[in-house]
Gaussian input, Z-matrix of N, CA and C with variables (Angstrom, degrees):
# hf/3-21g

backbone

0 1
 N
 C     1     B1
 C     2     B2     1     A1
 N     3     B3     2     A2     1     D1
 C     4     B4     3     A3     2     D2
 C     5     B5     4     A4     3     D3
 N     6     B6     5     A5     4     D4
 C     7     B7     6     A6     5     D5
 C     8     B8     7     A7     6     D6
 N     9     B9     8     A8     7     D7
 C    10    B10     9     A9     8     D8
 C    11    B11    10    A10     9     D9
 N    12    B12    11    A11    10    D10
 C    13    B13    12    A12    11    D11
 C    14    B14    13    A13    12    D12
 N    15    B15    14    A14    13    D13
 C    16    B16    15    A15    14    D14
 C    17    B17    16    A16    15    D15
 N    18    B18    17    A17    16    D16
 C    19    B19    18    A18    17    D17
 C    20    B20    19    A19    18    D18
 N    21    B21    20    A20    19    D19
 C    22    B22    21    A21    20    D20
 C    23    B23    22    A22    21    D21
 N    24    B24    23    A23    22    D22
 C    25    B25    24    A24    23    D23
 C    26    B26    25    A25    24    D24
 N    27    B27    26    A26    25    D25
 C    28    B28    27    A27    26    D26
 C    29    B29    28    A28    27    D27
 N    30    B30    29    A29    28    D28
 C    31    B31    30    A30    29    D29
 C    32    B32    31    A31    30    D30
 N    33    B33    32    A32    31    D31
 C    34    B34    33    A33    32    D32
 C    35    B35    34    A34    33    D33
 N    36    B36    35    A35    34    D34
 C    37    B37    36    A36    35    D35
 C    38    B38    37    A37    36    D36
 N    39    B39    38    A38    37    D37
 C    40    B40    39    A39    38    D38
 C    41    B41    40    A40    39    D39
 N    42    B42    41    A41    40    D40
 C    43    B43    42    A42    41    D41
 C    44    B44    43    A43    42    D42
 N    45    B45    44    A44    43    D43
 C    46    B46    45    A45    44    D44
 C    47    B47    46    A46    45    D45
 N    48    B48    47    A47    46    D46
 C    49    B49    48    A48    47    D47
 C    50    B50    49    A49    48    D48
 N    51    B51    50    A50    49    D49
 C    52    B52    51    A51    50    D50
 C    53    B53    52    A52    51    D51
 N    54    B54    53    A53    52    D52
 C    55    B55    54    A54    53    D53
 C    56    B56    55    A55    54    D54
 N    57    B57    56    A56    55    D55
 C    58    B58    57    A57    56    D56
 C    59    B59    58    A58    57    D57
 N    60    B60    59    A59    58    D58
 C    61    B61    60    A60    59    D59
 C    62    B62    61    A61    60    D60
 N    63    B63    62    A62    61    D61
 C    64    B64    63    A63    62    D62
 C    65    B65    64    A64    63    D63
 N    66    B66    65    A65    64    D64
 C    67    B67    66    A66    65    D65
 C    68    B68    67    A67    66    D66
 N    69    B69    68    A68    67    D67
 C    70    B70    69    A69    68    D68
 C    71    B71    70    A70    69    D69
 N    72    B72    71    A71    70    D70
 C    73    B73    72    A72    71    D71
 C    74    B74    73    A73    72    D72
 N    75    B75    74    A74    73    D73
 C    76    B76    75    A75    74    D74
 C    77    B77    76    A76    75    D75
 N    78    B78    77    A77    76    D76
 C    79    B79    78    A78    77    D77
 C    80    B80    79    A79    78    D78
 N    81    B81    80    A80    79    D79
 C    82    B82    81    A81    80    D80
 C    83    B83    82    A82    81    D81
 N    84    B84    83    A83    82    D82
 C    85    B85    84    A84    83    D83
 C    86    B86    85    A85    84    D84
 N    87    B87    86    A86    85    D85
 C    88    B88    87    A87    86    D86
 C    89    B89    88    A88    87    D87
 N    90    B90    89    A89    88    D88
 C    91    B91    90    A90    89    D89
 C    92    B92    91    A91    90    D90
 N    93    B93    92    A92    91    D91
 C    94    B94    93    A93    92    D92
 C    95    B95    94    A94    93    D93
 N    96    B96    95    A95    94    D94
 C    97    B97    96    A96    95    D95
 C    98    B98    97    A97    96    D96
 N    99    B99    98    A98    97    D97
 C   100   B100    99    A99    98    D98
 C   101   B101   100   A100    99    D99
 N   102   B102   101   A101   100   D100
 C   103   B103   102   A102   101   D101
 C   104   B104   103   A103   102   D102
 N   105   B105   104   A104   103   D103
 C   106   B106   105   A105   104   D104
 C   107   B107   106   A106   105   D105
 N   108   B108   107   A107   106   D106
 C   109   B109   108   A108   107   D107
 C   110   B110   109   A109   108   D108
 N   111   B111   110   A110   109   D109
 C   112   B112   111   A111   110   D110
 C   113   B113   112   A112   111   D111
 N   114   B114   113   A113   112   D112
 C   115   B115   114   A114   113   D113
 C   116   B116   115   A115   114   D114
 N   117   B117   116   A116   115   D115
 C   118   B118   117   A117   116   D116
 C   119   B119   118   A118   117   D117
 N   120   B120   119   A119   118   D118
 C   121   B121   120   A120   119   D119
 C   122   B122   121   A121   120   D120
 N   123   B123   122   A122   121   D121
 C   124   B124   123   A123   122   D122
 C   125   B125   124   A124   123   D123
 N   126   B126   125   A125   124   D124
 C   127   B127   126   A126   125   D125
 C   128   B128   127   A127   126   D126
 N   129   B129   128   A128   127   D127
 C   130   B130   129   A129   128   D128
 C   131   B131   130   A130   129   D129
 N   132   B132   131   A131   130   D130
 C   133   B133   132   A132   131   D131
 C   134   B134   133   A133   132   D132
 N   135   B135   134   A134   133   D133
 C   136   B136   135   A135   134   D134
 C   137   B137   136   A136   135   D135
 N   138   B138   137   A137   136   D136
 C   139   B139   138   A138   137   D137
 C   140   B140   139   A139   138   D138
 N   141   B141   140   A140   139   D139
 C   142   B142   141   A141   140   D140
 C   143   B143   142   A142   141   D141
 N   144   B144   143   A143   142   D142
 C   145   B145   144   A144   143   D143
 C   146   B146   145   A145   144   D144
 N   147   B147   146   A146   145   D145
 C   148   B148   147   A147   146   D146
 C   149   B149   148   A148   147   D147
 N   150   B150   149   A149   148   D148
 C   151   B151   150   A150   149   D149
 C   152   B152   151   A151   150   D150
 N   153   B153   152   A152   151   D151
 C   154   B154   153   A153   152   D152
 C   155   B155   154   A154   153   D153
 N   156   B156   155   A155   154   D154
 C   157   B157   156   A156   155   D155
 C   158   B158   157   A157   156   D156
 N   159   B159   158   A158   157   D157
 C   160   B160   159   A159   158   D158
 C   161   B161   160   A160   159   D159

   B1=1.3803
   B2=1.5184
   B3=1.3050
   B4=1.4832
   B5=1.5323
   B6=1.3161
   B7=1.4910
   B8=1.5992
   B9=1.2555
   B10=1.4932
   B11=1.5307
   B12=1.3170
   B13=1.4855
   B14=1.5536
   B15=1.3378
   B16=1.4355
   B17=1.5405
   B18=1.3945
   B19=1.4521
   B20=1.4909
   B21=1.2772
   B22=1.4722
   B23=1.5111
   B24=1.3275
   B25=1.5176
   B26=1.5573
   B27=1.3237
   B28=1.4372
   B29=1.4465
   B30=1.3329
   B31=1.4689
   B32=1.4816
   B33=1.2965
   B34=1.4132
   B35=1.5402
   B36=1.3398
   B37=1.4626
   B38=1.5946
   B39=1.3676
   B40=1.4861
   B41=1.5075
   B42=1.3593
   B43=1.4338
   B44=1.4844
   B45=1.3802
   B46=1.3558
   B47=1.5663
   B48=1.3405
   B49=1.4658
   B50=1.5036
   B51=1.3344
   B52=1.4334
   B53=1.4892
   B54=1.3220
   B55=1.4986
   B56=1.4800
   B57=1.2355
   B58=1.4829
   B59=1.4523
   B60=1.3095
   B61=1.4147
   B62=1.5780
   B63=1.2695
   B64=1.5002
   B65=1.4813
   B66=1.3664
   B67=1.4219
   B68=1.5260
   B69=1.3492
   B70=1.4291
   B71=1.5011
   B72=1.3234
   B73=1.4769
   B74=1.4956
   B75=1.3177
   B76=1.4702
   B77=1.5542
   B78=1.2666
   B79=1.4602
   B80=1.4711
   B81=1.2739
   B82=1.4011
   B83=1.5641
   B84=1.2677
   B85=1.4858
   B86=1.5812
   B87=1.3350
   B88=1.4907
   B89=1.5829
   B90=1.2684
   B91=1.4836
   B92=1.5249
   B93=1.3644
   B94=1.4319
   B95=1.5696
   B96=1.2991
   B97=1.5223
   B98=1.4893
   B99=1.3785
   B100=1.3873
   B101=1.4587
   B102=1.3110
   B103=1.4706
   B104=1.5438
   B105=1.3233
   B106=1.4368
   B107=1.5823
   B108=1.2586
   B109=1.4570
   B110=1.5255
   B111=1.2956
   B112=1.4415
   B113=1.5240
   B114=1.3251
   B115=1.4577
   B116=1.4516
   B117=1.3382
   B118=1.3854
   B119=1.5040
   B120=1.3068
   B121=1.4435
   B122=1.5192
   B123=1.3268
   B124=1.4323
   B125=1.5316
   B126=1.3558
   B127=1.4100
   B128=1.4786
   B129=1.3993
   B130=1.3958
   B131=1.5549
   B132=1.3131
   B133=1.5249
   B134=1.5285
   B135=1.4168
   B136=1.4058
   B137=1.5612
   B138=1.3339
   B139=1.4317
   B140=1.5583
   B141=1.3734
   B142=1.4983
   B143=1.5041
   B144=1.3441
   B145=1.4778
   B146=1.4805
   B147=1.3674
   B148=1.4710
   B149=1.5285
   B150=1.3534
   B151=1.4241
   B152=1.5367
   B153=1.3281
   B154=1.4540
   B155=1.5195
   B156=1.4077
   B157=1.4835
   B158=1.5184
   B159=1.2976
   B160=1.4657
   B161=1.4649
   A1=106.64
   A2=115.38
   A3=119.08
   A4=110.88
   A5=109.57
   A6=117.49
   A7=106.74
   A8=117.70
   A9=123.64
   A10=112.27
   A11=112.33
   A12=118.27
   A13=106.76
   A14=112.14
   A15=118.52
   A16=115.62
   A17=116.73
   A18=121.71
   A19=111.64
   A20=117.86
   A21=122.40
   A22=105.60
   A23=114.59
   A24=121.91
   A25=106.52
   A26=116.18
   A27=122.39
   A28=110.32
   A29=114.99
   A30=120.75
   A31=108.44
   A32=118.77
   A33=123.40
   A34=109.67
   A35=120.64
   A36=123.28
   A37=105.35
   A38=109.07
   A39=115.63
   A40=115.73
   A41=120.40
   A42=121.03
   A43=110.13
   A44=118.81
   A45=125.96
   A46=110.55
   A47=114.66
   A48=118.45
   A49=109.35
   A50=117.34
   A51=123.20
   A52=110.47
   A53=119.77
   A54=124.73
   A55=108.60
   A56=118.50
   A57=121.39
   A58=116.49
   A59=116.79
   A60=122.50
   A61=107.69
   A62=116.67
   A63=120.66
   A64=107.60
   A65=118.14
   A66=121.39
   A67=114.06
   A68=118.32
   A69=120.95
   A70=115.38
   A71=114.51
   A72=122.37
   A73=107.93
   A74=116.49
   A75=121.50
   A76=108.97
   A77=114.70
   A78=123.43
   A79=110.06
   A80=120.47
   A81=126.05
   A82=110.81
   A83=114.30
   A84=118.54
   A85=105.78
   A86=111.81
   A87=118.05
   A88=101.26
   A89=118.19
   A90=117.81
   A91=110.83
   A92=115.66
   A93=121.95
   A94=101.65
   A95=111.21
   A96=117.40
   A97=106.02
   A98=114.98
   A99=122.54
   A100=108.58
   A101=116.90
   A102=121.16
   A103=107.90
   A104=114.18
   A105=119.11
   A106=106.79
   A107=113.15
   A108=122.00
   A109=109.22
   A110=116.83
   A111=124.10
   A112=116.70
   A113=117.56
   A114=125.96
   A115=113.98
   A116=119.53
   A117=122.86
   A118=108.53
   A119=121.26
   A120=127.93
   A121=109.54
   A122=115.28
   A123=123.88
   A124=109.26
   A125=118.69
   A126=127.56
   A127=106.51
   A128=120.64
   A129=124.90
   A130=111.14
   A131=114.28
   A132=117.14
   A133=109.90
   A134=113.18
   A135=119.42
   A136=108.77
   A137=118.95
   A138=120.87
   A139=105.88
   A140=110.92
   A141=114.98
   A142=109.49
   A143=114.53
   A144=123.35
   A145=106.25
   A146=121.30
   A147=124.31
   A148=107.47
   A149=120.32
   A150=122.31
   A151=110.35
   A152=114.55
   A153=119.65
   A154=113.39
   A155=113.33
   A156=118.65
   A157=113.05
   A158=119.44
   A159=124.01
   A160=112.59
   D1=132.71
   D2=178.87
   D3=-76.31
   D4=134.82
   D5=178.31
   D6=-111.63
   D7=128.81
   D8=-178.32
   D9=-111.89
   D10=159.40
   D11=-176.65
   D12=-55.18
   D13=134.75
   D14=178.62
   D15=91.61
   D16=-9.84
   D17=173.27
   D18=-62.93
   D19=148.32
   D20=172.50
   D21=-119.90
   D22=124.72
   D23=-176.89
   D24=-115.93
   D25=136.10
   D26=176.22
   D27=-134.83
   D28=152.58
   D29=-178.75
   D30=-128.89
   D31=149.81
   D32=172.93
   D33=-70.28
   D34=150.92
   D35=179.33
   D36=-58.62
   D37=135.01
   D38=178.16
   D39=85.48
   D40=-7.94
   D41=-177.54
   D42=-81.42
   D43=122.31
   D44=-176.90
   D45=-72.55
   D46=129.57
   D47=-179.92
   D48=-154.43
   D49=171.65
   D50=-168.84
   D51=-126.06
   D52=133.64
   D53=173.19
   D54=-103.72
   D55=118.66
   D56=177.11
   D57=176.70
   D58=173.95
   D59=-175.62
   D60=-106.20
   D61=-169.18
   D62=171.87
   D63=-106.19
   D64=172.07
   D65=-179.00
   D66=-62.19
   D67=-19.35
   D68=179.43
   D69=-125.07
   D70=17.12
   D71=179.90
   D72=-131.94
   D73=164.91
   D74=174.56
   D75=-117.82
   D76=168.62
   D77=179.11
   D78=-147.40
   D79=137.69
   D80=167.96
   D81=-109.86
   D82=125.37
   D83=-175.91
   D84=-109.05
   D85=128.05
   D86=178.32
   D87=-125.98
   D88=119.05
   D89=-179.53
   D90=-125.76
   D91=143.38
   D92=174.39
   D93=-122.18
   D94=130.09
   D95=-172.14
   D96=-145.81
   D97=142.31
   D98=169.04
   D99=-116.29
   D100=154.05
   D101=176.53
   D102=-80.57
   D103=123.48
   D104=176.86
   D105=-99.43
   D106=119.36
   D107=-176.07
   D108=51.03
   D109=43.40
   D110=175.12
   D111=76.76
   D112=9.10
   D113=-177.43
   D114=-109.31
   D115=123.46
   D116=179.50
   D117=-99.26
   D118=-158.15
   D119=-178.85
   D120=-57.13
   D121=139.18
   D122=174.05
   D123=-105.20
   D124=94.11
   D125=-173.92
   D126=-72.26
   D127=124.39
   D128=-175.84
   D129=-97.86
   D130=-159.73
   D131=-172.35
   D132=-68.33
   D133=152.37
   D134=179.87
   D135=-67.64
   D136=157.86
   D137=177.39
   D138=-101.39
   D139=131.65
   D140=179.78
   D141=-75.75
   D142=168.67
   D143=176.47
   D144=-58.40
   D145=-45.01
   D146=-174.86
   D147=-62.16
   D148=-47.08
   D149=-178.00
   D150=-65.31
   D151=-38.07
   D152=-177.65
   D153=-72.12
   D154=-22.55
   D155=176.65
   D156=86.70
   D157=15.45
   D158=-179.28
   D159=-95.90

């Protein structure tokens, strides 16, 4: 799904998602997050160059 300047994206707690750009595009990520029950972001596995498309 294309995300454009000014769009607001939200995810349900526990929903796996990826933050990143494409090989020929950039992305700026601004996040506001609170700790729910003392838990912050759960960073998952790194994305390989093949998965990234670069």
